[in-house]
C-alpha positions as CSV (number, residue, x, y, z in Angstrom):
1,X,112.2,190.3,106.5
2,X,111.3,186.9,105.1
3,X,107.7,185.7,104.8
4,X,106.5,182.1,105.3
5,X,105.1,180.7,102.0
6,X,102.8,177.7,101.8
7,X,103.2,176.2,98.4
8,X,100.6,173.8,97.1
9,X,101.4,171.4,94.3
10,X,99.3,168.5,92.9
11,X,100.9,165.2,91.8
12,X,99.5,162.1,90.1
13,X,100.5,159.7,92.9
14,X,102.3,159.4,96.3
15,X,105.5,157.9,94.8
16,X,106.1,160.9,92.5
17,X,105.2,163.4,95.2
18,X,107.6,161.6,97.7
19,X,110.5,161.9,95.2
20,X,109.9,165.6,95.0
21,X,109.3,166.1,98.7
22,X,112.6,164.4,99.5
23,X,114.6,166.5,97.0
24,X,112.9,169.7,98.2
25,X,113.7,169.1,101.9
26,X,117.2,167.6,101.4
27,X,118.2,170.6,99.3
28,X,116.8,173.1,101.9
29,X,114.3,174.5,99.4
30,X,111.5,173.9,102.0
31,X,111.8,173.0,105.7
32,X,108.8,170.7,105.7
33,X,106.7,169.0,103.1
34,X,103.4,167.2,103.7
35,X,101.7,164.9,101.3
36,X,97.9,164.6,101.4
37,X,96.3,161.6,99.8
38,X,92.8,160.9,98.6
39,X,92.2,164.1,96.6
40,X,89.8,163.9,93.6
41,X,90.3,166.7,91.0
42,X,87.7,167.7,88.5
43,X,88.8,169.9,85.6
44,X,88.9,170.5,81.9
45,X,92.2,170.0,80.1
46,X,92.7,170.4,76.3
47,X,88.9,170.6,75.9
48,X,88.2,167.4,77.7
49,X,86.5,166.9,81.1
50,X,88.9,165.0,83.5
51,X,88.4,163.4,86.9
52,X,91.6,162.2,88.5
53,X,92.8,160.9,91.8
54,X,95.8,162.9,93.0
55,X,97.9,163.8,96.0
56,X,98.7,167.2,97.2
57,X,102.2,168.3,98.2
58,X,102.3,171.2,100.7
59,X,105.7,172.8,101.1
60,X,106.6,175.3,103.9
61,X,109.4,177.6,102.9
62,X,110.5,181.3,102.9
63,X,109.7,183.6,100.0
64,X,113.3,183.8,98.9
65,X,113.1,180.0,98.0
66,X,109.9,180.1,95.9
67,X,111.8,180.7,92.7
68,X,114.1,177.7,93.4
69,X,111.1,175.6,94.0
70,X,109.5,176.6,90.8
71,X,112.7,175.9,88.9
72,X,112.8,172.4,90.3
73,X,109.2,171.8,89.4
74,X,109.6,173.1,85.8
75,X,112.4,170.7,85.2
76,X,111.0,167.7,87.1
77,X,107.2,167.7,87.5
78,X,105.4,164.9,85.6
79,X,102.5,167.0,84.4
80,X,102.7,169.1,81.3
81,X,100.7,171.8,83.2
82,X,101.0,171.5,86.9
83,X,99.3,173.2,89.7
84,X,101.5,175.5,91.8
85,X,100.0,178.0,94.3
86,X,102.1,180.0,96.8
87,X,100.3,181.9,99.6
88,X,101.5,184.0,102.5
89,X,100.9,182.8,106.1
90,X,99.4,185.7,107.9
91,X,99.8,184.2,111.4
92,X,102.5,181.8,112.5
93,X,104.1,180.5,115.7
94,X,107.4,182.4,116.0
95,X,109.3,179.3,117.1
96,X,108.0,177.4,114.1
97,X,109.0,180.2,111.7
98,X,112.5,180.4,113.2
99,X,112.8,176.6,112.6
100,X,111.6,177.1,109.0
101,X,114.2,179.8,108.4
102,X,117.0,177.8,109.9
103,X,116.1,174.8,107.7
104,X,115.8,176.7,104.5
105,X,119.1,178.5,104.8
106,X,121.5,175.7,105.6
107,X,123.8,174.3,102.9
108,X,123.0,170.8,101.8
109,X,126.4,169.5,102.9
110,X,125.5,170.4,106.5
111,X,122.9,167.6,106.4
112,X,125.4,164.7,106.0
């Protein structure tokens, strides 16, 4: 049985995140994607302290689609090293999960 996966991905700005979100949803990799703005990230990269304004993309999908999402990100993400976290949802509205499954199993041509 499928599990719901919540995938968290950071992006440098809303424009780049929106391009990814549209592709991911239109290609049925995730049923829903949200973009959260106003995130400040503090980290060390290549030995240098960094502080950047970012946005967070949250994709809701089924576990069978996580590999497809990672392939898309590997080929298209603007960061050299990007944040990608996938976690299981332990509790979920059954009607919402049914909708997630329906919208991640359709073929793209059914959208148009």
